[in-house]
C-alpha positions as CSV (number, residue, x, y, z in Angstrom):
1,X,110.9,63.4,81.5
2,X,108.4,65.6,83.3
3,X,107.9,69.3,82.7
4,X,107.6,71.9,85.5
5,X,106.3,75.4,85.3
6,X,108.0,78.1,87.3
7,X,105.4,80.8,87.9
8,X,107.1,84.1,88.8
9,X,105.2,86.1,91.4
10,X,106.3,89.6,92.6
11,X,105.0,92.9,93.9
12,X,104.2,95.4,91.1
13,X,106.7,97.7,92.8
14,X,109.5,95.0,93.1
15,X,111.8,96.9,90.7
16,X,110.6,100.4,91.4
17,X,113.4,102.8,91.9
18,X,116.0,100.9,90.0
19,X,118.2,102.9,87.6
20,X,118.3,102.0,83.9
21,X,121.7,100.5,84.5
22,X,120.4,98.3,87.3
23,X,117.4,97.2,85.2
24,X,119.8,96.2,82.4
25,X,121.8,94.2,85.0
26,X,118.7,92.4,86.1
27,X,117.7,91.6,82.5
28,X,121.2,90.3,81.9
29,X,120.9,87.9,84.9
30,X,117.6,86.5,83.6
31,X,119.0,86.2,80.0
32,X,122.2,84.4,81.2
33,X,120.1,82.0,83.3
34,X,117.6,81.3,80.5
35,X,120.5,80.8,78.0
36,X,122.2,78.3,80.3
37,X,118.9,76.3,80.6
38,X,118.4,76.5,76.8
39,X,121.9,75.3,76.0
40,X,121.6,72.3,78.3
41,X,118.2,71.3,76.8
42,X,116.3,72.0,80.0
43,X,114.3,75.0,78.9
44,X,111.0,74.3,77.1
45,X,109.6,77.8,77.1
46,X,109.4,81.0,79.1
47,X,108.3,84.6,78.8
48,X,107.8,87.8,80.7
49,X,104.2,89.0,80.9
50,X,103.4,92.5,79.9
51,X,103.2,94.9,82.9
52,X,100.0,96.5,81.9
53,X,96.6,95.2,81.0
54,X,95.2,91.8,81.3
55,X,91.7,90.4,81.7
56,X,90.2,88.2,84.4
57,X,87.4,85.8,83.3
58,X,85.0,84.0,85.6
59,X,81.8,82.1,85.4
60,X,79.0,83.7,87.4
61,X,75.9,81.5,87.3
62,X,76.5,80.4,83.7
63,X,77.4,84.0,82.6
64,X,81.0,84.7,81.7
65,X,82.2,87.9,83.5
66,X,85.2,89.7,82.1
67,X,87.0,92.4,84.1
68,X,90.2,94.3,83.6
69,X,93.2,93.5,85.7
70,X,95.4,92.9,87.5
71,X,96.0,96.5,88.6
72,X,99.1,98.1,90.2
73,X,97.2,98.2,93.5
74,X,97.5,94.4,93.7
75,X,99.9,93.1,96.3
76,X,101.2,90.5,94.0
77,X,101.2,89.8,90.3
78,X,102.4,87.0,88.0
79,X,105.2,88.6,86.0
80,X,106.2,85.6,83.8
81,X,106.9,81.9,83.6
82,X,109.4,79.3,82.6
83,X,108.7,75.7,81.6
84,X,111.6,73.3,82.2
85,X,112.3,69.6,81.7
86,X,113.3,67.7,84.9
87,X,113.2,64.1,85.9
88,X,111.5,64.9,89.3
89,X,110.6,67.6,91.7
90,X,114.0,67.5,93.4
91,X,115.7,68.2,90.2
92,X,113.2,71.0,89.3
93,X,113.8,72.5,92.7
94,X,117.5,72.6,92.1
95,X,116.9,74.4,88.7
96,X,114.5,76.8,90.4
97,X,117.0,77.7,93.2
98,X,119.2,79.4,90.6
99,X,116.4,81.4,89.1
100,X,117.2,85.1,89.4
101,X,113.6,85.9,90.2
102,X,114.1,84.8,93.7
103,X,116.0,88.0,94.3
104,X,112.8,90.0,93.5
105,X,109.9,87.8,94.4
106,X,108.8,84.2,94.8
107,X,108.6,81.3,92.4
108,X,105.7,78.8,92.4
109,X,106.9,75.4,91.1
110,X,104.2,73.1,89.6
111,X,104.4,69.9,87.6
112,X,102.7,70.1,84.2
113,X,100.1,67.4,83.6
114,X,101.0,66.2,80.1
115,X,97.8,64.1,79.6
116,X,96.3,66.5,77.0
């Protein structure tokens, strides 16, 4: 069985203006979806990333450069991820179609290379 990573992309302002009750409703949708995947044995892992902070590392002519980011000025950020088991891309797409994140952003679906 293959593993697929659902990378959750959204605008930093995607949920701006939601009331506390609306935010709790969104969290409940994610929790219910995650719980259904877990109970069926599909879910491998998944987490929301913290809203603030982060570091970007790059190699510039053999020197590692470290900068803060991403910042709220960014047009898009990665807000979290899920890893699921699926027999093929078609099945992984069907799993992803039910992801509540599609109401707030986009989901990048990638097969995990398990050779390591």
